[in-house]
C-alpha positions, 0 to 999 in steps of 0.5 A, spaced: 499 851 452 503 849 458 511 849 456 511 843 461 516 845 465 518 851 471 519 857 467 524 863 470 520 869 468 523 877 469 517 882 470 520 889 468 517 895 470 519 902 471 514 908 474 509 909 479 505 904 484 500 903 478 506 900 473 508 895 479 502 893 481 500 889 475 507 886 475 505 883 482 499 880 480 502 877 474 508 874 479 502 871 483 499 868 477 506 865 474 508 862 481 501 859 482 502 855 476 509 853 478 514 858 475 519 862 478 518 870 477 523 875 478 520 883 479 525 888 476 523 895 478 525 901 482 528 900 489 523 904 492 518 898 491 523 893 493 521 892 500 513 891 498 515 886 493 520 882 497 514 882 503 510 878 498 515 873 497 518 875 490 525 875 488 527 883 486 532 886 482 533 893 481 531 897 475 532 904 474 531 910 479 525 912 483 520 916 479 517 919 486 524 922 487 523 925 479 517 928 481 519 931 487 525 934 484 521 937 478 514 939 481 512 943 475 511 936 471 505 935 475 501 941 472 498 939 466 503 942 461 504 937 456 510 940 454 514 940 461 512 933 462 514 930 455 521 934 456 522 932 463 520 925 462 524 925 456 530 927 459 530 922 465 529 916 460 535 918 456 539 919 462 537 913 465 537 908 459 544 905 459 543 904 466 537 901 465 539 896 460 545 894 464 541 892 470 535 889 466 541 884 462 543 882 469 536 881 471 535 876 465 540 872 467 538 865 466 531 867 464 526 863 460 522 869 458 521 877 460 514 881 460 515 889 461 511 895 462 511 902 464 517 906 462 522 899 461 523 901 454 530 898 454 526 891 455 525 890 447 533 891 446 535 887 452 530 881 449 533 882 442 540 881 445 539 875 449 534 872 444 529 872 449 521 871 448 518 878 450 511 880 451 510 888 452 504 889 456 500 896 455 496 898 461 492 903 456 490 903 449 492 910 448 499 909 447 497 906 440 497 911 434 489 912 432 485 917 428 480 916 434 484 919 439 491 923 440 497 921 443 497 920 451 501 927 452 495 931 449 489 932 453 484 934 448 479 929 446 474 929 441 478 932 436 477 930 428 481 924 425 485 928 421 488 932 427 489 926 431 493 923 425 497 930 425 498 929 432 501 922 432 506 924 426 508 930 430 509 925 436 513 920 432 518 925 430 518 928 437 520 921 440 525 919 435 528 926 436 528 925 444 530 917 444 533 915 438 540 917 439 541 914 446 537 908 444 542 907 438 548 908 442 545 903 448 544 898 442 551 899 439 554 897 446 550 891 446 553 889 438 546 890 436 544 894 429 541 901 430 533 902 429 530 907 424 524 909 428 523 909 436 515 907 435 516 902 430 521 899 435 517 899 441 510 898 438 511 894 432 517 889 432 515 886 439 509 882 441 504 886 445 498 885 449 493 891 451 491 890 459 484 894 458 477 892 457 476 892 450 468 894 450 470 901 454 477 902 450 475 899 443 481 897 438 482 902 432 480 898 426 486 900 422 490 896 427 487 890 424 487 885 430 495 887 431 494 888 438 490 883 442 486 884 449 487 881 455 483 886 460 485 889 466 490 886 471 487 886 478 492 885 484 488 883 490 492 885 496 492 880 501 492 885 507 485 886 510 482 893 511 484 896 518 479 894 523 478 901 525 477 903 518 472 897 517 468 899 523 468 907 521 465 904 514 460 900 517 458 906 522 454 910 517 452 912 510 457 910 504 463 915 504 466 919 498 473 917 497 478 922 494 485 920 492 490 921 486 495 915 487 502 917 485 500 924 483 504 929 486 507 936 486 503 943 483 497 939 480 495 936 486 497 941 491 492 946 489 486 941 489 487 939 496 483 945 499 478 944 493 476 937 496 474 940 503 470 946 500 466 941 495 464 936 500 464 939 507 458 943 505 454 936 502 454 933 509 457 927 506 463 923 510 469 922 506 475 918 506 482 921 503 487 917 500 494 920 502 498 917 496 504 920 494 501 927 494 500 927 502 493 929 501 489 930 508 495 933 511 492 939 513 485 941 517 479 936 515 472 937 517 470 932 523 469 925 522 473 925 515 479 920 515 485 919 511 488 913 509 495 911 507 494 905 504 488 901 503 486 895 498 482 899 493 478 892 492 476 892 499 474 899 500 471 902 493 465 897 493 463 900 500 464 908 498 458 912 495 463 915 489 470 915 488 474 921 485 480 920 482 485 922 477 484 917 472 490 912 472 489 905 469 489 902 476 485 906 480 480 906 474 480 899 473 478 898 481 473 903 481 470 900 474 470 893 478 467 896 484 461 898 480 461 905 484 460 912 481 466 916 479 468 923 478 475 923 474 479 929 474 485 928 469 492 931 470 497 928 465 498 922 460 493 917 459 488 920 464 485 924 459 483 918 455 480 914 461 476 920 463 474 921 456 472 914 455 468 913 461 464 919 460 462 916 453 460 910 456 455 913 461 459 911 467 462 918 469 460 925 468 464 930 463 471 930 466 474 937 468 482 937 468 484 937 475 488 944 474 481 947 472 477 944 478 473 949 483 469 947 489 463 948 485 465 944 479 467 938 483 460 939 488 456 939 481 460 933 478 459 929 485 451 930 484 452 928 476 455 922 478 450 920 483 445 921 478 447 917 472 444 911 470 447 905 474 446 900 468 453 902 464 457 901 470 454 895 473 455 892 466 462 894 466 463 891 473 460 884 472 464 884 466 470 885 469 469 881 475 468 875 470 475 877 467 482 874 467 487 878 464 493 876 468 491 869 467 490 870 459 497 874 459 501 868 463 498 863 458 500 867 452 507 867 455 507 860 456 505 859 449 511 863 447 516 859 450 513 853 448 513 855 441 
């Protein structure tokens, strides 16, 4: 249902590029339908957002600075990670709420994702239609998987349920007091449970493939799916890179996106040792970790920023961390994958791709060796192509961003 008028929509997100990029895709869709999007995000993304012609408002702090100041967060240790993320969110929640309140001035609706946890409170304060976008299904309680801070998958249902109960208690202990203090400053009543406030009281949509990441029957249809949100970067491939790709066999791509710190530092040498012996060509995606800064074998290339939608279909295999955006692009490209998860939802994505026959059994980034990585590459290349080709065809035909925009239009019209 189209509301019949131009809407001013705030798209709020806090996190890494993987949290911001889907909002850019949604902004493009809103603009194509005659609406006016404004993206509220950390200031390190301001230049990129404005270069694409969208309004920008600052929201929260640069997560890359947080990672640089706390390199031990990226070691795969869930206790360290939860503690530091919790501290960061609590310290910045009041400012996040005030910034988001200013950004939503004269808005007709708001969409939020990532760590923009002040969004439901501000929407309630302003009586604003709001939709939360989850880039992964593992944020939702389920007996089929543990909380996303837990790296162990394939656990029995009773243990997953127990871990979720612990997760809820930890969430309340970390955030409830700060969140209620922020709400009190806005004249809003306190909340009893953080999980209920963030995951039940506001409408949500899961931006992931329902076949590969199926719903828990216990959700009873509470969380609709809209498939992945693809952002097709208008920038072309660098001409030199394009020529290099055309001048030989498809290469291996290795990149860990916004991951950095101790977790990625130790794997840099492993990549060279694992791939150089095979004689394969390789492209290293530098990312936030700055991979490829050291000596590399002759003929290897380092890319700082290359559109994955154009690059991945021309590779032999993609080695990545399992972030939602990289996983989605590799799936749509239909190429073999090796997933080396490090934190959070990456373990869930790696596990589900393995169950679907699209990727070999995942090895955590912290435990990978050159021998294991070389074996994983060969295993990925030997997997039957059918499952990944079926997923690619399904994703190429999907329209996740259109479904979400139409849902917001219907919310406003109602």
